[in-house]
C-alpha positions as CSV (number, residue, x, y, z in Angstrom):
1,M,-173.7,120.4,-77.2
2,T,-169.9,120.5,-76.9
3,P,-168.5,118.5,-74.0
4,P,-166.4,120.5,-71.5
5,Q,-162.7,120.4,-71.9
6,L,-160.9,118.5,-69.1
7,A,-157.5,119.8,-67.8
8,F,-155.1,118.4,-65.3
9,L,-155.3,120.7,-62.2
10,F,-153.3,118.9,-59.5
11,E,-152.3,115.6,-57.9
12,A,-153.0,115.2,-54.2
13,Q,-150.9,112.8,-52.1
14,V,-152.9,112.5,-48.9
15,H,-151.6,110.9,-45.6
16,V,-154.3,109.1,-43.6
17,A,-154.3,107.5,-40.2
18,A,-156.1,104.2,-39.3
19,P,-159.9,104.4,-39.5
20,I,-161.7,105.2,-36.3
21,E,-164.8,103.2,-35.6
22,M,-167.6,105.7,-34.7
23,G,-170.4,103.1,-34.1
24,P,-173.4,102.0,-36.1
25,G,-174.9,104.2,-38.8
26,P,-178.0,104.0,-40.9
27,N,-176.1,102.1,-43.6
28,G,-173.8,100.0,-41.4
29,A,-170.7,100.8,-39.4
30,H,-169.7,104.5,-39.4
31,R,-165.9,105.1,-39.7
32,V,-163.8,108.2,-39.9
33,I,-160.5,108.1,-41.7
34,P,-158.4,111.0,-40.4
35,I,-156.4,113.0,-42.9
36,T,-153.1,113.8,-41.3
37,G,-151.5,115.8,-44.0
38,G,-150.0,115.5,-47.5
39,I,-149.1,117.6,-50.5
40,V,-150.8,119.0,-53.6
41,T,-148.8,119.5,-56.8
42,G,-149.8,120.8,-60.2
43,P,-149.0,123.2,-63.0
44,H,-150.5,126.2,-61.1
45,V,-151.1,124.9,-57.5
46,N,-148.6,123.6,-55.0
47,G,-149.1,123.3,-51.3
48,I,-149.8,121.1,-48.3
49,V,-153.0,119.4,-47.1
50,L,-154.1,120.8,-43.8
51,P,-155.5,118.6,-41.1
52,G,-157.5,120.5,-38.4
53,G,-155.7,121.4,-35.2
54,S,-158.1,119.2,-33.2
55,A,-158.7,116.5,-35.8
56,P,-158.7,113.1,-34.3
57,G,-155.7,111.0,-35.2
58,S,-153.5,113.9,-36.2
59,S,-151.2,116.2,-34.3
60,P,-150.0,119.7,-35.3
61,L,-146.5,118.6,-34.2
62,D,-146.5,115.9,-36.9
63,L,-147.5,118.5,-39.5
64,I,-144.7,120.9,-38.3
65,R,-142.2,118.0,-38.4
66,Y,-143.3,117.3,-42.0
67,Y,-143.3,121.0,-43.0
68,K,-139.7,121.4,-41.8
69,Q,-138.6,118.8,-44.4
70,I,-140.1,120.4,-47.5
71,P,-139.1,123.4,-49.6
72,H,-140.9,126.6,-48.5
73,D,-140.7,128.4,-51.8
74,F,-144.0,126.8,-52.7
75,S,-145.6,126.1,-49.3
76,R,-146.9,127.8,-46.2
77,L,-148.2,126.3,-43.0
78,F,-151.0,127.9,-41.1
79,L,-152.2,126.3,-37.9
80,S,-155.7,127.0,-36.6
81,P,-155.8,126.0,-32.9
82,G,-159.0,124.2,-31.9
83,M,-160.3,123.7,-35.5
84,C,-161.6,120.3,-36.1
85,H,-160.9,118.4,-39.4
86,C,-161.7,121.0,-42.1
87,Q,-164.1,123.1,-40.0
88,G,-165.9,123.4,-36.7
89,G,-164.6,122.8,-33.2
90,P,-163.6,125.3,-30.5
91,G,-161.5,127.4,-32.8
92,L,-161.6,130.0,-35.6
93,D,-162.4,127.9,-38.7
94,D,-163.6,130.5,-41.2
95,F,-160.8,131.9,-43.4
96,D,-160.3,132.3,-47.1
97,S,-157.2,130.3,-48.1
98,L,-158.3,130.2,-51.7
99,I,-158.0,134.0,-52.2
100,A,-154.6,133.8,-50.6
101,L,-153.6,131.0,-52.9
102,Q,-154.9,132.8,-56.0
103,R,-152.9,135.9,-55.1
104,W,-149.8,133.8,-54.7
105,V,-150.2,132.0,-58.0
106,E,-151.3,135.1,-60.0
107,N,-149.4,137.9,-58.4
108,N,-146.5,136.1,-56.7
109,E,-147.7,137.3,-53.3
110,A,-147.0,134.5,-50.8
111,P,-149.4,134.7,-47.9
112,E,-148.0,135.5,-44.5
113,R,-151.3,135.7,-42.6
114,L,-154.9,134.7,-43.0
115,I,-157.7,136.4,-41.1
116,A,-159.9,133.9,-39.3
117,A,-163.3,134.1,-37.6
118,G,-165.6,131.3,-36.3
119,R,-168.9,130.5,-34.8
120,A,-167.2,129.3,-31.6
121,F,-166.2,132.9,-30.8
122,P,-168.7,135.4,-32.4
123,G,-167.2,138.7,-33.1
124,R,-163.6,137.5,-32.7
125,T,-161.0,137.6,-35.5
126,R,-157.4,136.6,-35.3
127,P,-154.6,136.3,-37.8
128,L,-153.4,132.8,-38.6
129,C,-149.7,133.3,-39.2
130,A,-147.4,131.5,-41.5
131,Y,-145.3,129.1,-39.4
132,P,-143.1,129.6,-37.5
133,K,-144.7,133.0,-36.7
134,T,-147.6,133.3,-34.2
135,A,-150.2,135.9,-33.4
136,K,-149.0,138.4,-30.8
137,Y,-151.3,141.0,-29.2
138,N,-149.9,144.5,-29.9
139,G,-150.9,145.7,-26.4
140,K,-153.4,148.2,-27.8
141,G,-156.6,148.0,-29.7
142,A,-159.6,145.7,-29.4
143,P,-158.4,142.3,-28.1
144,E,-161.1,140.6,-30.2
145,S,-159.8,142.1,-33.5
146,A,-157.2,140.7,-35.8
147,A,-156.0,144.3,-36.4
148,S,-154.7,144.3,-32.9
149,F,-152.3,141.4,-33.6
150,T,-149.0,141.1,-35.4
151,C,-147.4,137.9,-36.7
152,A,-144.1,137.5,-35.0
153,L,-141.5,134.8,-34.2
154,P,-142.1,133.2,-30.8
């Protein structure tokens, strides 16, 4: 059997906050180390590490401050209000950022919006807009549908 070929994909520089003690667990103390942001760089992938909008130990304002300091030709910032770290929480946490990233890399189509849904709000979809734009209701159409929203500057 031929072993698989290994290839360098990316380097991740992840920013973390101090560990949060969550109490005893089955194998000792349970801690959470909040990821507060960072960058990913590689031959075909460049971007930022996303903390959740409600992740303990991180603030969307910190992420915006960081985002304003980096070049935007290879990065986009999408905020998902209420989303916990990576998923869950009282927000829309189900969106396909990998397809958007693939289109950007392969077709040079930088994403301007991602369509999000989530268990917290069954039947609701919203666009997550590339910062600094935000989702604005068009004034017509179903208010629970992403199709009724436009990404616009605040």
